[in-house]
Each structure stands twice: as structure tokens, then as C-alpha cells.
C-alpha positions in Angstrom: 228.3 191.2 61.6 228.6 188.9 58.6 231.8 187.4 59.9 230.1 186.8 63.2 227.3 184.9 61.5 229.7 182.7 59.6 231.7 182.0 62.7 228.5 181.1 64.6 227.4 178.8 61.8 230.8 177.1 61.8 230.7 176.6 65.5 227.3 175.1 65.4 228.4 172.8 62.6 231.4 171.7 64.6 229.2 170.8 67.5 226.8 168.9 65.2 223.9 171.3 66.1 223.4 172.1 62.4 223.7 170.0 59.3 225.0 171.4 56.0 223.3 170.3 52.8 223.8 171.2 49.2 221.1 173.3 47.6 220.6 174.4 44.1 223.8 174.9 42.1 225.9 173.9 45.0 224.4 176.6 47.3 225.0 175.8 51.0 222.0 175.2 53.2 222.0 174.8 56.9 219.4 172.6 58.6 218.7 172.5 62.4 218.1 169.3 64.2 214.5 169.1 65.4 215.4 169.4 69.1 217.6 172.5 68.4 214.7 174.0 66.4 212.3 173.5 69.2 214.7 175.0 71.7 215.4 178.0 69.4 211.6 178.5 68.9 211.1 178.4 72.7 213.9 181.0 73.2 212.5 183.2 70.4 209.1 183.2 72.2 210.6 184.2 75.5 212.6 187.0 73.8 209.5 189.1 73.1 210.7 189.4 69.5 208.8 186.4 68.0 206.2 188.4 66.1 208.8 190.7 64.6 211.0 187.7 63.6 208.0 185.9 62.0 207.1 189.0 60.0 210.7 189.4 58.8 210.6 185.7 57.8 207.3 186.2 55.9 208.6 189.4 54.2 211.8 187.5 53.1 209.9 184.6 51.6 207.5 187.0 49.9 210.4 188.6 48.2 211.7 185.2 47.2 208.3 184.1 45.9 207.8 187.3 43.9 211.3 186.9 42.4 210.5 183.3 41.6 207.2 184.2 40.0 208.9 186.6 37.6 211.6 184.0 36.8 209.3 181.1 36.3 208.5 182.0 32.7 212.1 182.4 31.7 215.2 180.4 31.1 215.7 179.9 34.8 212.3 178.3 35.3 213.6 174.9 36.3 216.0 176.3 38.9 213.3 178.5 40.4 210.9 175.7 40.6 213.5 173.7 42.4 214.3 176.6 44.8 210.6 177.1 45.6 210.3 173.3 46.2 213.1 173.5 48.7 211.5 176.5 50.4 207.9 175.3 50.2 207.7 174.5 54.0 209.0 178.0 54.8 206.4 179.5 52.5 203.7 177.5 54.2 204.9 178.7 57.6 205.0 182.3 56.4 201.4 181.9 55.0 200.2 180.4 58.2 201.6 183.2 60.2 200.0 185.9 58.0 196.6 184.3 58.5 197.0 184.0 62.3 198.4 187.5 62.7 196.0 189.5 60.7 198.6 190.2 58.0 196.1 189.4 55.3 197.6 191.7 52.6 201.0 190.1 53.1 199.3 186.7 52.9 197.4 187.6 49.7 200.6 188.8 48.1 202.5 185.7 49.1 199.8 183.3 47.9 199.5 185.4 44.7 203.2 185.1 44.1 203.0 181.3 44.6 200.0 180.3 42.6 201.9 179.6 39.4 204.3 177.4 41.3 201.4 175.5 42.9 199.9 175.2 39.4 203.1 173.9 37.8 203.7 171.4 40.7 200.1 170.2 40.8 199.2 171.7 44.3 195.9 173.0 43.0 193.9 172.4 46.1 196.6 173.8 48.4 197.0 176.9 46.3 193.3 177.5 46.2 192.9 177.0 49.9 195.7 179.5 50.8 194.3 182.1 48.4 190.7 181.7 49.7 191.8 181.8 53.3 193.9 185.0 52.7 190.9 186.6 50.9 188.5 185.7 53.7 190.8 187.5 56.3 190.5 190.9 54.6 187.4 192.1 52.7 188.7 195.6 52.0 188.9 196.6 48.4 192.5 196.9 47.2 194.8 196.2 44.3 196.3 193.3 46.2 192.8 191.8 46.9 191.9 192.2 43.2 195.0 190.3 42.2 194.3 187.6 44.7 190.7 187.2 43.4 192.1 187.0 39.9 194.6 184.4 41.0 191.9 182.4 42.7 189.7 182.5 39.6 192.6 181.4 37.4 193.4 178.6 39.9 189.8 177.4 39.9 189.6 177.5 36.1 192.8 175.4 35.8 191.5 172.9 38.5 188.4 172.4 36.5 190.3 171.9 33.2 192.6 169.3 34.6 
């Protein structure tokens, strides 16, 4: 399976349907051309697997955000901030999907994992908006909701201090 993916990526690169960019520490990143992305999105919608794929996308970026949150206070802080910067649009897409699909708990967890990143990068309003929207989607008492409320309060406090 892994070899098939690499062969597929190589074929798409050869045909100029993907672009390769350098990420953090020389990591390879592949970027689709806008027309190819639109076509792929259309095909995904027709496949009947779009919701499952979007959920897998959100779960992947939740794991990345949670790892980044734990690493932001350590010696790898700068590298993690750069990685989260690179993936910020993917995080936004995942958050949007969680709010549209009634996956509020997943959205609260993702927003909670990102609030320190937003704070460190000065995205105070954006972070607060995501947290508040996720909280508004699910009013049930839970540990995840309690953490999201705590993060929202911390965000609001920091916004008022700055």
C-alpha cells in the first residue's frame, strides 16, 4: 500500500498535477493545483465517502494539534509553531467541518488544542470565535466542554490584557 502511494505521488508530480514543496526541516509536502483540488473534491462528493474522509481529516489534525500543544512549551516550540502555521488552513477546514457536521466535541477538542498557538501567533479573535462556536454547538456537560470553557476564559483574559 505505501509503495502504491509513493508511486501515485510520483506519477502525479511527473504530470505536473502536484507540486512538491519543502516543509519544516526538509520535510516534503505535496500541494495540489487548485483545479485538481476542485476535481478531487467533486469526485470525493460523488464517492459517497466524503463525510468519512472529512472526519478522518479532522481526527488527523486533532492529533497533530494535540501533539503540537504538548510540544509548544518545550525545546521544539519554534518548530511546532512553524508546523502549525503550515497546517493552519487544514485546521480551519477541520474546525469548519466539525461545526457543520454536529461533531461539536471533536471541534471543542481541536479548538482547545489550538488556543495556545492562536495566542502565540496573535490570532486572539479567531481563536475565541472557534471556541465559542464549538461551545454553542453542544451544551451537554462534559470534561471536553469544561476544558473548552476554560480555554475560552483564558483567551478572553489574554485578549483584554493585550
